[in-house]
PLY file of the C-alpha trace (Angstrom):
ply
format ascii 1.0
element vertex 373
property float x
property float y
property float z
element edge 372
property int vertex1
property int vertex2
end_header
14.45 -73.83 81.73
15.55 -77.51 82.54
16.03 -78.81 85.82
19.50 -79.63 85.27
20.22 -76.08 84.21
18.50 -74.92 87.42
20.14 -77.61 89.45
23.61 -76.70 88.22
23.35 -72.96 88.79
21.64 -73.60 92.64
24.19 -76.09 93.60
27.14 -73.90 92.38
26.07 -70.72 94.40
24.70 -72.84 97.26
28.46 -74.57 97.41
30.29 -71.31 97.12
28.15 -69.19 99.74
28.66 -71.79 102.34
32.62 -71.69 101.67
32.25 -68.01 101.93
30.31 -68.01 105.01
32.81 -70.57 106.61
35.99 -68.83 105.35
34.61 -65.43 106.95
34.19 -67.09 110.06
37.32 -68.70 110.47
39.25 -65.66 109.19
37.32 -63.96 112.07
38.62 -66.02 114.52
42.24 -65.96 113.43
44.99 -64.03 114.99
44.65 -60.18 114.17
47.04 -58.51 111.66
49.08 -56.36 114.42
52.42 -54.69 114.82
54.99 -57.99 115.64
55.95 -58.07 119.44
59.49 -59.18 119.85
60.82 -58.39 116.14
64.25 -59.34 117.16
63.95 -62.79 118.07
62.71 -63.64 114.32
64.95 -64.69 111.78
63.84 -64.60 108.05
64.94 -67.55 106.12
64.88 -67.26 102.44
65.64 -69.80 100.02
67.15 -67.91 96.92
66.76 -69.12 93.36
67.70 -66.70 90.24
64.94 -66.67 87.57
61.83 -64.27 88.34
63.20 -60.71 87.41
61.27 -59.47 90.58
63.60 -61.10 92.84
65.89 -58.08 93.76
62.66 -55.89 94.39
61.18 -58.61 96.51
64.18 -59.23 98.54
64.68 -55.10 99.16
60.95 -54.96 100.13
61.48 -57.42 103.17
64.37 -55.88 104.17
62.36 -52.29 104.60
59.12 -53.78 105.69
60.36 -56.33 108.60
63.27 -53.76 109.80
64.74 -55.29 113.29
64.34 -59.03 112.19
67.79 -60.90 111.22
67.76 -62.10 107.68
69.59 -65.33 106.40
69.63 -65.59 102.52
70.54 -68.92 101.17
72.00 -68.70 97.58
73.21 -71.70 95.45
76.92 -71.92 94.89
76.20 -72.36 91.21
73.52 -69.45 90.93
75.78 -66.81 89.69
72.71 -64.51 88.83
71.51 -65.18 92.52
74.78 -63.92 93.66
74.74 -60.79 91.71
71.44 -59.81 92.86
72.46 -60.42 96.26
75.79 -58.39 95.93
73.89 -55.29 94.40
71.71 -55.32 97.55
75.35 -54.71 99.09
76.12 -55.62 102.82
73.19 -55.01 105.16
72.65 -54.83 108.92
71.17 -58.26 110.59
71.84 -59.96 107.15
73.72 -63.08 106.95
74.14 -64.65 103.05
75.07 -68.47 103.09
76.31 -70.09 99.82
74.91 -73.56 99.71
76.42 -76.66 97.67
74.15 -78.53 95.26
71.79 -80.90 96.95
72.34 -84.54 96.35
70.36 -86.42 93.81
67.09 -87.20 95.39
67.02 -84.41 97.80
64.74 -81.46 97.94
67.37 -78.52 97.31
65.24 -76.01 99.26
65.13 -78.25 102.59
68.87 -78.70 101.95
69.35 -75.06 102.32
67.28 -74.70 105.43
68.83 -77.56 107.50
72.06 -75.05 108.08
70.13 -72.09 108.73
68.08 -73.86 111.14
71.46 -75.55 112.82
72.61 -71.88 113.00
69.54 -70.12 114.72
69.46 -69.74 118.39
67.27 -72.25 120.40
65.07 -68.96 121.62
64.26 -67.63 117.92
61.41 -68.17 115.56
62.18 -69.38 112.28
60.24 -67.33 109.42
60.67 -69.53 105.95
59.49 -67.01 103.14
59.74 -67.47 99.55
62.10 -65.41 97.58
59.19 -63.75 95.64
57.10 -63.22 98.81
56.41 -59.83 100.58
55.24 -60.06 103.78
53.73 -57.28 105.71
54.86 -56.46 109.03
51.38 -56.69 110.50
51.02 -60.19 108.90
54.22 -61.24 110.77
52.56 -59.83 113.74
49.66 -62.59 113.36
52.29 -65.27 112.60
53.34 -64.71 115.79
50.08 -64.36 117.28
49.30 -67.88 115.75
52.46 -69.15 117.60
50.97 -68.21 120.93
48.15 -71.12 120.12
49.71 -73.78 117.91
52.96 -75.21 116.98
53.22 -73.87 113.21
51.58 -70.45 111.91
51.34 -70.25 108.43
49.98 -67.42 106.09
47.43 -66.75 103.20
49.18 -66.01 99.57
47.92 -63.24 97.28
49.02 -61.86 94.19
49.87 -58.26 93.11
48.61 -57.34 89.65
49.98 -59.23 86.73
52.10 -57.85 83.68
50.06 -59.70 81.22
47.26 -62.07 80.75
49.11 -65.32 81.89
50.27 -63.73 84.90
46.96 -62.41 85.68
45.49 -66.09 85.32
47.45 -67.37 88.00
46.83 -64.07 90.06
43.09 -65.05 89.61
43.55 -68.53 90.64
45.43 -67.88 93.95
43.31 -64.94 94.38
39.91 -66.55 93.87
40.65 -69.84 95.93
43.32 -69.34 98.82
41.12 -68.02 101.46
38.14 -70.57 100.68
40.83 -73.37 100.38
42.84 -72.73 103.65
40.29 -71.56 105.59
37.35 -73.76 105.42
38.91 -77.14 106.44
41.10 -77.81 109.28
44.59 -77.34 108.11
45.98 -80.72 106.36
49.32 -78.78 104.79
50.60 -75.16 104.95
51.30 -72.32 102.34
54.94 -72.99 101.89
55.28 -69.62 100.67
55.28 -68.16 104.60
55.15 -70.22 107.66
57.04 -69.49 111.07
57.95 -71.84 113.93
60.21 -71.78 117.05
63.59 -72.81 116.66
63.10 -75.34 119.84
59.93 -76.82 118.56
61.20 -77.45 114.90
64.34 -79.02 116.54
62.06 -81.43 118.58
60.53 -83.22 115.42
64.15 -83.62 113.99
64.32 -80.29 111.97
64.32 -80.87 108.35
66.86 -83.68 108.07
64.22 -86.51 108.22
62.08 -84.88 105.09
65.03 -84.16 102.86
63.81 -86.81 100.27
60.72 -85.04 100.42
59.82 -82.93 97.11
57.16 -80.95 98.41
58.32 -79.30 101.48
54.99 -77.91 102.73
53.30 -80.93 102.99
56.12 -82.55 104.37
56.45 -79.78 107.27
52.85 -80.04 107.90
53.02 -83.92 108.19
55.94 -83.81 110.48
54.52 -81.15 113.06
50.67 -83.04 112.83
52.36 -86.25 113.25
54.49 -85.38 116.38
51.00 -84.17 118.06
51.84 -80.41 116.94
49.03 -77.95 115.58
48.76 -75.56 112.65
47.43 -71.92 112.78
46.06 -70.90 109.53
46.29 -66.91 109.61
44.34 -65.01 107.50
46.35 -62.10 107.14
47.99 -61.96 103.47
51.57 -62.15 101.77
51.81 -60.60 98.39
53.19 -62.50 95.66
54.83 -61.13 92.31
55.64 -63.83 89.52
56.68 -62.78 86.01
54.85 -65.42 83.68
56.22 -64.78 80.33
53.89 -66.70 78.31
51.52 -69.74 78.05
54.18 -72.42 78.59
55.43 -70.61 81.54
51.84 -70.56 82.88
50.96 -73.82 82.10
54.05 -75.20 83.58
53.58 -73.06 87.02
50.13 -74.88 87.13
50.85 -78.22 86.31
53.63 -78.13 89.20
50.99 -76.87 91.70
48.37 -79.25 90.30
50.72 -82.41 90.51
51.46 -81.02 94.20
47.76 -81.19 95.01
47.52 -84.65 93.57
50.42 -85.63 95.95
48.62 -84.12 99.18
45.31 -86.06 98.42
47.06 -89.49 98.07
48.36 -89.21 101.55
44.92 -87.90 102.74
42.29 -90.35 104.44
39.21 -91.33 102.30
37.21 -89.07 104.25
39.62 -86.20 103.88
39.92 -86.69 100.23
35.97 -86.66 99.96
35.42 -83.31 101.81
38.58 -81.70 99.62
37.04 -83.08 96.48
33.37 -81.61 97.43
34.51 -78.04 98.42
37.44 -77.52 95.76
36.84 -79.72 93.06
32.95 -79.72 91.82
32.71 -76.01 91.78
34.72 -75.70 88.24
32.62 -78.35 86.97
29.23 -76.97 87.81
30.22 -73.45 86.62
31.10 -74.87 83.10
27.31 -77.09 83.17
25.96 -73.73 84.12
27.97 -72.11 81.07
27.02 -74.94 78.78
23.74 -75.20 79.54
22.60 -71.57 79.40
24.43 -71.21 75.67
22.74 -74.70 74.77
18.93 -74.05 76.03
19.62 -70.04 75.25
18.70 -68.79 78.28
21.04 -66.16 80.17
19.00 -65.78 83.57
20.77 -68.98 85.13
24.26 -67.55 84.12
23.89 -64.05 84.54
22.51 -64.99 88.17
25.64 -67.55 88.55
28.21 -65.08 87.51
26.49 -61.61 89.38
26.62 -64.05 92.24
29.96 -65.19 92.00
31.39 -61.68 91.29
29.61 -60.66 94.55
30.64 -63.47 96.71
34.33 -63.38 95.77
34.54 -59.58 95.94
32.79 -59.64 99.28
35.60 -62.16 100.60
38.59 -60.28 99.39
37.26 -56.88 100.61
36.97 -58.80 103.87
40.39 -60.72 103.94
42.68 -58.45 101.94
41.49 -55.31 102.49
40.13 -54.72 98.80
38.56 -56.55 96.04
41.00 -58.63 93.61
38.56 -59.83 91.35
39.03 -59.43 87.54
35.53 -60.59 85.98
36.76 -62.29 82.43
40.15 -63.66 83.94
38.65 -65.08 86.93
36.30 -66.80 84.72
38.50 -68.44 82.68
41.02 -69.36 85.25
38.21 -71.18 86.98
36.73 -72.79 83.77
40.30 -74.58 83.22
41.40 -75.75 86.95
39.95 -79.18 85.68
42.37 -79.56 82.81
45.05 -78.14 84.89
44.02 -80.89 87.64
43.91 -83.64 84.92
47.19 -82.53 83.44
49.05 -82.63 86.74
47.64 -86.68 87.63
49.11 -87.70 84.57
52.03 -85.96 83.61
54.84 -86.55 86.43
57.69 -84.37 84.84
57.69 -80.85 86.30
60.01 -77.72 86.01
60.82 -75.19 88.74
62.52 -72.30 87.40
65.73 -73.79 85.86
65.27 -77.17 87.76
63.27 -80.20 86.06
62.31 -83.32 88.28
60.67 -86.84 87.40
58.04 -87.45 90.36
57.09 -90.90 91.24
56.09 -90.00 94.46
56.29 -87.22 97.26
59.67 -89.14 98.51
60.55 -90.42 95.34
61.85 -87.94 92.65
65.00 -87.31 90.61
66.40 -84.37 88.43
66.37 -84.67 84.94
69.55 -83.10 83.21
0 1
1 2
2 3
3 4
4 5
5 6
6 7
7 8
8 9
9 10
10 11
11 12
12 13
13 14
14 15
15 16
16 17
17 18
18 19
19 20
20 21
21 22
22 23
23 24
24 25
25 26
26 27
27 28
28 29
29 30
30 31
31 32
32 33
33 34
34 35
35 36
36 37
37 38
38 39
39 40
40 41
41 42
42 43
43 44
44 45
45 46
46 47
47 48
48 49
49 50
50 51
51 52
52 53
53 54
54 55
55 56
56 57
57 58
58 59
59 60
60 61
61 62
62 63
63 64
64 65
65 66
66 67
67 68
68 69
69 70
70 71
71 72
72 73
73 74
74 75
75 76
76 77
77 78
78 79
79 80
80 81
81 82
82 83
83 84
84 85
85 86
86 87
87 88
88 89
89 90
90 91
91 92
92 93
93 94
94 95
95 96
96 97
97 98
98 99
99 100
100 101
101 102
102 103
103 104
104 105
105 106
106 107
107 108
108 109
109 110
110 111
111 112
112 113
113 114
114 115
115 116
116 117
117 118
118 119
119 120
120 121
121 122
122 123
123 124
124 125
125 126
126 127
127 128
128 129
129 130
130 131
131 132
132 133
133 134
134 135
135 136
136 137
137 138
138 139
139 140
140 141
141 142
142 143
143 144
144 145
145 146
146 147
147 148
148 149
149 150
150 151
151 152
152 153
153 154
154 155
155 156
156 157
157 158
158 159
159 160
160 161
161 162
162 163
163 164
164 165
165 166
166 167
167 168
168 169
169 170
170 171
171 172
172 173
173 174
174 175
175 176
176 177
177 178
178 179
179 180
180 181
181 182
182 183
183 184
184 185
185 186
186 187
187 188
188 189
189 190
190 191
191 192
192 193
193 194
194 195
195 196
196 197
197 198
198 199
199 200
200 201
201 202
202 203
203 204
204 205
205 206
206 207
207 208
208 209
209 210
210 211
211 212
212 213
213 214
214 215
215 216
216 217
217 218
218 219
219 220
220 221
221 222
222 223
223 224
224 225
225 226
226 227
227 228
228 229
229 230
230 231
231 232
232 233
233 234
234 235
235 236
236 237
237 238
238 239
239 240
240 241
241 242
242 243
243 244
244 245
245 246
246 247
247 248
248 249
249 250
250 251
251 252
252 253
253 254
254 255
255 256
256 257
257 258
258 259
259 260
260 261
261 262
262 263
263 264
264 265
265 266
266 267
267 268
268 269
269 270
270 271
271 272
272 273
273 274
274 275
275 276
276 277
277 278
278 279
279 280
280 281
281 282
282 283
283 284
284 285
285 286
286 287
287 288
288 289
289 290
290 291
291 292
292 293
293 294
294 295
295 296
296 297
297 298
298 299
299 300
300 301
301 302
302 303
303 304
304 305
305 306
306 307
307 308
308 309
309 310
310 311
311 312
312 313
313 314
314 315
315 316
316 317
317 318
318 319
319 320
320 321
321 322
322 323
323 324
324 325
325 326
326 327
327 328
328 329
329 330
330 331
331 332
332 333
333 334
334 335
335 336
336 337
337 338
338 339
339 340
340 341
341 342
342 343
343 344
344 345
345 346
346 347
347 348
348 349
349 350
350 351
351 352
352 353
353 354
354 355
355 356
356 357
357 358
358 359
359 360
360 361
361 362
362 363
363 364
364 365
365 366
366 367
367 368
368 369
369 370
370 371
371 372
């Protein structure tokens, strides 16, 4: 067996093992999932955009799960399908539906919706920003509120419900295999924009969303504003569950491209030391895995590959069982999703036009983008 193949196998298992250990240590120190205390002080703000067949079910699930909270649904004036979905759910106590005008050119449409909702919130409330394809368990809301006892902003941990086809399962495995070991290994430099909470008074103290309107990546912009003001971010270890319908390879590629372009934007804003740490922890392991696979085939030696795949599966299942309460690992799809990550990252670095459901943007920088008609 060549030394290079052995080094790649040992390096992969050592790196992933160390990340798993740090992940579980930090998860144990995070606020526990628990029944939320004063849920009546929570306003759940959801910017809604049609285009996903699971939209109505996700909205209904949150109304049931988070009973007692106030909801504010933000719907575009020109999104007739989203308005039909909301109308089918019907009038609900403690639910307000706001119709929002189109965002001006160069303005983030999500942030443009969120600012009026913030203006209407009471000063003693907690603003919970929740994406429309995300289901938040009641106990995970308790963890977020617990996080606000120790930090300025609390953010969640995404996980996917089972997908209906191989493309959805590739997205599912990318998130389920990487989210915990990404968000819980380093001090937070960004947040999971799918779910985060902040006291209204604290959010207003940093200027609300108005100073951030020109930023395309709202999660990175909010995190940067909080940290720049001297605030802190609590990364909880309690999951929110997502469902996104992926209708084919083109949809899958567009989604991964958008995420990887956002990752590139994040790296461009970090100091060199942080870029090096992120690159080592989250950029090296797919390449090591590819080296082990190629070397094992080339040298016709299965032992290193079997050891790596077996160790990888055990680590992922152990972390997922501890974090999410059950293993989410699908061996074949999981392996494929990791091997193609460098391709998606390269695509995000060179292709600057993204598609976001019904919208297309040309991106030059995080605060320099334009809609493509």
